[in-house]
Each structure stands twice: as structure tokens, then as C-alpha cells.
PDB file of N, CA, C and O in Angstrom:
ATOM      1  N   MET A   1       0.821  -1.187   0.000  1.00  0.00           N
ATOM      2  CA  MET A   1       0.000   0.000   0.000  1.00  0.00           C
ATOM      3  C   MET A   1       0.871   1.260   0.000  1.00  0.00           C
ATOM      4  O   MET A   1       0.565   2.239  -0.681  1.00  0.00           O
ATOM      5  N   LEU A   2       1.946   1.219   0.765  1.00  0.00           N
ATOM      6  CA  LEU A   2       2.846   2.361   0.833  1.00  0.00           C
ATOM      7  C   LEU A   2       3.524   2.605  -0.508  1.00  0.00           C
ATOM      8  O   LEU A   2       3.723   3.752  -0.907  1.00  0.00           O
ATOM      9  N   GLU A   3       3.876   1.531  -1.200  1.00  0.00           N
ATOM     10  CA  GLU A   3       4.512   1.664  -2.513  1.00  0.00           C
ATOM     11  C   GLU A   3       3.581   2.332  -3.514  1.00  0.00           C
ATOM     12  O   GLU A   3       4.026   3.144  -4.325  1.00  0.00           O
ATOM     13  N   HIS A   4       2.313   2.005  -3.469  1.00  0.00           N
ATOM     14  CA  HIS A   4       1.345   2.608  -4.379  1.00  0.00           C
ATOM     15  C   HIS A   4       1.184   4.101  -4.079  1.00  0.00           C
ATOM     16  O   HIS A   4       1.096   4.925  -4.989  1.00  0.00           O
ATOM     17  N   GLY A   5       1.149   4.426  -2.803  1.00  0.00           N
ATOM     18  CA  GLY A   5       1.025   5.831  -2.412  1.00  0.00           C
ATOM     19  C   GLY A   5       2.238   6.647  -2.830  1.00  0.00           C
ATOM     20  O   GLY A   5       2.100   7.773  -3.307  1.00  0.00           O
ATOM     21  N   LEU A   6       3.420   6.083  -2.651  1.00  0.00           N
ATOM     22  CA  LEU A   6       4.640   6.787  -3.058  1.00  0.00           C
ATOM     23  C   LEU A   6       4.729   6.900  -4.576  1.00  0.00           C
ATOM     24  O   LEU A   6       5.179   7.920  -5.098  1.00  0.00           O
ATOM     25  N   GLY A   7       4.308   5.872  -5.275  1.00  0.00           N
ATOM     26  CA  GLY A   7       4.288   5.929  -6.734  1.00  0.00           C
ATOM     27  C   GLY A   7       3.323   6.990  -7.234  1.00  0.00           C
ATOM     28  O   GLY A   7       3.623   7.717  -8.182  1.00  0.00           O
ATOM     29  N   PHE A   8       2.166   7.077  -6.595  1.00  0.00           N
ATOM     30  CA  PHE A   8       1.183   8.095  -6.963  1.00  0.00           C
ATOM     31  C   PHE A   8       1.728   9.490  -6.715  1.00  0.00           C
ATOM     32  O   PHE A   8       1.613  10.361  -7.578  1.00  0.00           O
ATOM     33  N   LEU A   9       2.313   9.713  -5.561  1.00  0.00           N
ATOM     34  CA  LEU A   9       2.866  11.036  -5.234  1.00  0.00           C
ATOM     35  C   LEU A   9       4.029  11.391  -6.152  1.00  0.00           C
ATOM     36  O   LEU A   9       4.152  12.539  -6.580  1.00  0.00           O
ATOM     37  N   GLY A  10       4.872  10.428  -6.455  1.00  0.00           N
ATOM     38  CA  GLY A  10       5.976  10.675  -7.372  1.00  0.00           C
ATOM     39  C   GLY A  10       5.482  11.032  -8.759  1.00  0.00           C
ATOM     40  O   GLY A  10       6.009  11.947  -9.392  1.00  0.00           O
ATOM     41  N   GLY A  11       4.481  10.321  -9.234  1.00  0.00           N
ATOM     42  CA  GLY A  11       3.905  10.629 -10.539  1.00  0.00           C
ATOM     43  C   GLY A  11       3.238  11.985 -10.563  1.00  0.00           C
ATOM     44  O   GLY A  11       3.332  12.703 -11.559  1.00  0.00           O
ATOM     45  N   LEU A  12       2.569  12.347  -9.489  1.00  0.00           N
ATOM     46  CA  LEU A  12       1.923  13.653  -9.400  1.00  0.00           C
ATOM     47  C   LEU A  12       2.946  14.779  -9.428  1.00  0.00           C
ATOM     48  O   LEU A  12       2.742  15.791 -10.098  1.00  0.00           O
ATOM     49  N   VAL A  13       4.039  14.606  -8.705  1.00  0.00           N
ATOM     50  CA  VAL A  13       5.100  15.616  -8.699  1.00  0.00           C
ATOM     51  C   VAL A  13       5.694  15.760 -10.100  1.00  0.00           C
ATOM     52  O   VAL A  13       5.908  16.877 -10.571  1.00  0.00           O
ATOM     53  N   LEU A  14       5.960  14.646 -10.759  1.00  0.00           N
ATOM     54  CA  LEU A  14       6.500  14.701 -12.119  1.00  0.00           C
ATOM     55  C   LEU A  14       5.530  15.363 -13.088  1.00  0.00           C
ATOM     56  O   LEU A  14       5.953  16.103 -13.976  1.00  0.00           O
ATOM     57  N   LEU A  15       4.253  15.110 -12.931  1.00  0.00           N
ATOM     58  CA  LEU A  15       3.244  15.723 -13.782  1.00  0.00           C
ATOM     59  C   LEU A  15       3.197  17.235 -13.587  1.00  0.00           C
ATOM     60  O   LEU A  15       3.106  17.982 -14.561  1.00  0.00           O
ATOM     61  N   ILE A  16       3.257  17.680 -12.365  1.00  0.00           N
ATOM     62  CA  ILE A  16       3.224  19.118 -12.073  1.00  0.00           C
ATOM     63  C   ILE A  16       4.482  19.800 -12.598  1.00  0.00           C
ATOM     64  O   ILE A  16       4.401  20.857 -13.224  1.00  0.00           O
ATOM     65  N   VAL A  17       5.631  19.210 -12.348  1.00  0.00           N
ATOM     66  CA  VAL A  17       6.892  19.786 -12.819  1.00  0.00           C
ATOM     67  C   VAL A  17       6.940  19.805 -14.340  1.00  0.00           C
ATOM     68  O   VAL A  17       7.361  20.801 -14.928  1.00  0.00           O
ATOM     69  N   GLY A  18       6.522  18.737 -14.977  1.00  0.00           N
ATOM     70  CA  GLY A  18       6.515  18.674 -16.436  1.00  0.00           C
ATOM     71  C   GLY A  18       5.554  19.674 -17.055  1.00  0.00           C
ATOM     72  O   GLY A  18       5.866  20.284 -18.077  1.00  0.00           O
ATOM     73  N   GLY A  19       4.399  19.846 -16.451  1.00  0.00           N
ATOM     74  CA  GLY A  19       3.443  20.833 -16.935  1.00  0.00           C
ATOM     75  C   GLY A  19       3.970  22.242 -16.821  1.00  0.00           C
ATOM     76  O   GLY A  19       3.777  23.063 -17.717  1.00  0.00           O
ATOM     77  N   ARG A  20       4.638  22.523 -15.716  1.00  0.00           N
ATOM     78  CA  ARG A  20       5.211  23.848 -15.513  1.00  0.00           C
ATOM     79  C   ARG A  20       6.323  24.106 -16.525  1.00  0.00           C
ATOM     80  O   ARG A  20       6.448  25.209 -17.057  1.00  0.00           O
ATOM     81  N   TRP A  21       7.121  23.086 -16.784  1.00  0.00           N
ATOM     82  CA  TRP A  21       8.203  23.201 -17.757  1.00  0.00           C
ATOM     83  C   TRP A  21       7.645  23.450 -19.154  1.00  0.00           C
ATOM     84  O   TRP A  21       8.188  24.260 -19.905  1.00  0.00           O
ATOM     85  N   LEU A  22       6.567  22.759 -19.504  1.00  0.00           N
ATOM     86  CA  LEU A  22       5.937  22.941 -20.810  1.00  0.00           C
ATOM     87  C   LEU A  22       5.421  24.362 -20.985  1.00  0.00           C
ATOM     88  O   LEU A  22       5.611  24.964 -22.042  1.00  0.00           O
ATOM     89  N   VAL A  23       4.776  24.900 -19.971  1.00  0.00           N
ATOM     90  CA  VAL A  23       4.244  26.260 -20.051  1.00  0.00           C
ATOM     91  C   VAL A  23       5.376  27.274 -20.165  1.00  0.00           C
ATOM     92  O   VAL A  23       5.307  28.187 -20.988  1.00  0.00           O
ATOM     93  N   ASN A  24       6.409  27.125 -19.355  1.00  0.00           N
ATOM     94  CA  ASN A  24       7.535  28.065 -19.412  1.00  0.00           C
ATOM     95  C   ASN A  24       8.243  28.009 -20.770  1.00  0.00           C
ATOM     96  O   ASN A  24       8.611  29.047 -21.320  1.00  0.00           O
ATOM     97  N   ALA A  25       8.431  26.822 -21.302  1.00  0.00           N
ATOM     98  CA  ALA A  25       9.081  26.684 -22.607  1.00  0.00           C
ATOM     99  C   ALA A  25       8.218  27.271 -23.714  1.00  0.00           C
ATOM    100  O   ALA A  25       8.748  27.847 -24.665  1.00  0.00           O
ATOM    101  N   SER A  26       6.910  27.137 -23.612  1.00  0.00           N
ATOM    102  CA  SER A  26       6.009  27.685 -24.623  1.00  0.00           C
ATOM    103  C   SER A  26       6.014  29.203 -24.608  1.00  0.00           C
ATOM    104  O   SER A  26       6.025  29.836 -25.663  1.00  0.00           O
ATOM    105  N   VAL A  27       6.007  29.785 -23.431  1.00  0.00           N
ATOM    106  CA  VAL A  27       6.069  31.243 -23.328  1.00  0.00           C
ATOM    107  C   VAL A  27       7.397  31.759 -23.862  1.00  0.00           C
ATOM    108  O   VAL A  27       7.439  32.787 -24.537  1.00  0.00           O
ATOM    109  N   ASP A  28       8.471  31.059 -23.566  1.00  0.00           N
ATOM    110  CA  ASP A  28       9.782  31.446 -24.080  1.00  0.00           C
ATOM    111  C   ASP A  28       9.828  31.344 -25.605  1.00  0.00           C
ATOM    112  O   ASP A  28      10.396  32.215 -26.265  1.00  0.00           O
ATOM    113  N   ALA A  29       9.241  30.299 -26.165  1.00  0.00           N
ATOM    114  CA  ALA A  29       9.202  30.151 -27.623  1.00  0.00           C
ATOM    115  C   ALA A  29       8.398  31.272 -28.261  1.00  0.00           C
ATOM    116  O   ALA A  29       8.774  31.782 -29.317  1.00  0.00           O
ATOM    117  N   ALA A  30       7.302  31.658 -27.635  1.00  0.00           N
ATOM    118  CA  ALA A  30       6.480  32.750 -28.171  1.00  0.00           C
ATOM    119  C   ALA A  30       7.261  34.060 -28.175  1.00  0.00           C
ATOM    120  O   ALA A  30       7.181  34.833 -29.129  1.00  0.00           O
ATOM    121  N   ARG A  31       7.996  34.300 -27.134  1.00  0.00           N
ATOM    122  CA  ARG A  31       8.789  35.533 -27.067  1.00  0.00           C
ATOM    123  C   ARG A  31       9.904  35.534 -28.105  1.00  0.00           C
ATOM    124  O   ARG A  31      10.158  36.559 -28.738  1.00  0.00           O
ATOM    125  N   ARG A  32      10.565  34.408 -28.283  1.00  0.00           N
ATOM    126  CA  ARG A  32      11.661  34.331 -29.257  1.00  0.00           C
ATOM    127  C   ARG A  32      11.164  34.472 -30.692  1.00  0.00           C
ATOM    128  O   ARG A  32      11.859  35.032 -31.539  1.00  0.00           O
ATOM    129  N   LEU A  33       9.969  33.969 -30.965  1.00  0.00           N
ATOM    130  CA  LEU A  33       9.417  34.022 -32.310  1.00  0.00           C
ATOM    131  C   LEU A  33       8.601  35.292 -32.561  1.00  0.00           C
ATOM    132  O   LEU A  33       8.116  35.516 -33.670  1.00  0.00           O
ATOM    133  N   ASN A  34       8.455  36.110 -31.534  1.00  0.00           N
ATOM    134  CA  ASN A  34       7.667  37.344 -31.613  1.00  0.00           C
ATOM    135  C   ASN A  34       6.238  37.089 -32.086  1.00  0.00           C
ATOM    136  O   ASN A  34       5.724  37.785 -32.961  1.00  0.00           O
ATOM    137  N   VAL A  35       5.619  36.093 -31.496  1.00  0.00           N
ATOM    138  CA  VAL A  35       4.221  35.795 -31.784  1.00  0.00           C
ATOM    139  C   VAL A  35       3.428  35.797 -30.479  1.00  0.00           C
ATOM    140  O   VAL A  35       3.995  35.832 -29.387  1.00  0.00           O
ATOM    141  N   SER A  36       2.137  35.760 -30.617  1.00  0.00           N
ATOM    142  CA  SER A  36       1.253  35.758 -29.458  1.00  0.00           C
ATOM    143  C   SER A  36       1.380  34.451 -28.669  1.00  0.00           C
ATOM    144  O   SER A  36       1.567  33.378 -29.243  1.00  0.00           O
ATOM    145  N   SER A  37       1.275  34.563 -27.362  1.00  0.00           N
ATOM    146  CA  SER A  37       1.293  33.364 -26.530  1.00  0.00           C
ATOM    147  C   SER A  37       0.088  32.483 -26.834  1.00  0.00           C
ATOM    148  O   SER A  37       0.157  31.260 -26.710  1.00  0.00           O
ATOM    149  N   LEU A  38      -1.009  33.106 -27.232  1.00  0.00           N
ATOM    150  CA  LEU A  38      -2.199  32.344 -27.598  1.00  0.00           C
ATOM    151  C   LEU A  38      -1.924  31.454 -28.807  1.00  0.00           C
ATOM    152  O   LEU A  38      -2.340  30.296 -28.843  1.00  0.00           O
ATOM    153  N   LEU A  39      -1.228  31.999 -29.786  1.00  0.00           N
ATOM    154  CA  LEU A  39      -0.898  31.222 -30.980  1.00  0.00           C
ATOM    155  C   LEU A  39      -0.021  30.025 -30.621  1.00  0.00           C
ATOM    156  O   LEU A  39      -0.236  28.921 -31.121  1.00  0.00           O
ATOM    157  N   VAL A  40       0.945  30.240 -29.774  1.00  0.00           N
ATOM    158  CA  VAL A  40       1.813  29.141 -29.337  1.00  0.00           C
ATOM    159  C   VAL A  40       1.010  28.134 -28.536  1.00  0.00           C
ATOM    160  O   VAL A  40       1.202  26.927 -28.681  1.00  0.00           O
ATOM    161  N   GLY A  41       0.115  28.619 -27.698  1.00  0.00           N
ATOM    162  CA  GLY A  41      -0.722  27.713 -26.917  1.00  0.00           C
ATOM    163  C   GLY A  41      -1.622  26.863 -27.783  1.00  0.00           C
ATOM    164  O   GLY A  41      -1.865  25.694 -27.486  1.00  0.00           O
ATOM    165  N   LEU A  42      -2.114  27.454 -28.852  1.00  0.00           N
ATOM    166  CA  LEU A  42      -3.016  26.704 -29.727  1.00  0.00           C
ATOM    167  C   LEU A  42      -2.288  25.733 -30.635  1.00  0.00           C
ATOM    168  O   LEU A  42      -2.898  24.793 -31.145  1.00  0.00           O
ATOM    169  N   THR A  43      -1.000  25.938 -30.849  1.00  0.00           N
ATOM    170  CA  THR A  43      -0.263  25.051 -31.751  1.00  0.00           C
ATOM    171  C   THR A  43       0.681  24.125 -30.992  1.00  0.00           C
ATOM    172  O   THR A  43       0.449  22.917 -30.939  1.00  0.00           O
ATOM    173  N   LEU A  44       1.723  24.664 -30.416  1.00  0.00           N
ATOM    174  CA  LEU A  44       2.738  23.823 -29.767  1.00  0.00           C
ATOM    175  C   LEU A  44       2.184  23.035 -28.589  1.00  0.00           C
ATOM    176  O   LEU A  44       2.391  21.826 -28.492  1.00  0.00           O
ATOM    177  N   VAL A  45       1.485  23.718 -27.701  1.00  0.00           N
ATOM    178  CA  VAL A  45       0.993  23.027 -26.503  1.00  0.00           C
ATOM    179  C   VAL A  45      -0.090  22.014 -26.877  1.00  0.00           C
ATOM    180  O   VAL A  45      -0.121  20.911 -26.331  1.00  0.00           O
ATOM    181  N   ALA A  46      -0.970  22.381 -27.798  1.00  0.00           N
ATOM    182  CA  ALA A  46      -2.013  21.438 -28.217  1.00  0.00           C
ATOM    183  C   ALA A  46      -1.390  20.224 -28.884  1.00  0.00           C
ATOM    184  O   ALA A  46      -1.812  19.095 -28.633  1.00  0.00           O
ATOM    185  N   TRP A  47      -0.399  20.441 -29.725  1.00  0.00           N
ATOM    186  CA  TRP A  47       0.253  19.318 -30.390  1.00  0.00           C
ATOM    187  C   TRP A  47       0.996  18.458 -29.361  1.00  0.00           C
ATOM    188  O   TRP A  47       0.928  17.230 -29.405  1.00  0.00           O
ATOM    189  N   GLY A  48       1.693  19.102 -28.450  1.00  0.00           N
ATOM    190  CA  GLY A  48       2.476  18.370 -27.466  1.00  0.00           C
ATOM    191  C   GLY A  48       1.627  17.552 -26.497  1.00  0.00           C
ATOM    192  O   GLY A  48       2.037  16.471 -26.071  1.00  0.00           O
ATOM    193  N   THR A  49       0.463  18.055 -26.151  1.00  0.00           N
ATOM    194  CA  THR A  49      -0.374  17.313 -25.200  1.00  0.00           C
ATOM    195  C   THR A  49      -1.191  16.221 -25.874  1.00  0.00           C
ATOM    196  O   THR A  49      -1.627  15.281 -25.211  1.00  0.00           O
ATOM    197  N   SER A  50      -1.406  16.331 -27.186  1.00  0.00           N
ATOM    198  CA  SER A  50      -2.177  15.296 -27.856  1.00  0.00           C
ATOM    199  C   SER A  50      -1.277  14.249 -28.518  1.00  0.00           C
ATOM    200  O   SER A  50      -1.773  13.221 -28.979  1.00  0.00           O
ATOM    201  N   ALA A  51       0.025  14.490 -28.573  1.00  0.00           N
ATOM    202  CA  ALA A  51       0.938  13.567 -29.231  1.00  0.00           C
ATOM    203  C   ALA A  51       1.015  12.197 -28.542  1.00  0.00           C
ATOM    204  O   ALA A  51       1.010  11.179 -29.235  1.00  0.00           O
ATOM    205  N   PRO A  52       1.084  12.133 -27.216  1.00  0.00           N
ATOM    206  CA  PRO A  52       1.204  10.801 -26.596  1.00  0.00           C
ATOM    207  C   PRO A  52      -0.051  10.017 -26.810  1.00  0.00           C
ATOM    208  O   PRO A  52      -0.148   8.873 -26.365  1.00  0.00           O
TER     209      PRO A  52
END
């Protein structure tokens, strides 16, 4: 039972960190390309989250 709880918490932490990294990288890409963050959100983030 403890192993399942630790696995769940570890996965949750990785999910939160990965999501934060994705958002920060997307905002950085929008700034470098001089485009709207909305445009990047609709393309890069949508593609990245639906790819798996």
C-alpha cells in the first residue's frame, strides 16, 4: 500500500513539474518568435499534449 502511495505522489510531482516546464518553454518560444502566446498555446501546446 505504501509503494502505491509513493508511486502516486511521485507521478503527481512529475506531472506538475513537467506541466510547468511545458508552459515556461512555450512562453519562451512565443517571445523568441515574436508571436502571441495564444498562438503558441493553440499550436505547440495542443500538439504536445495530444501527441502521446
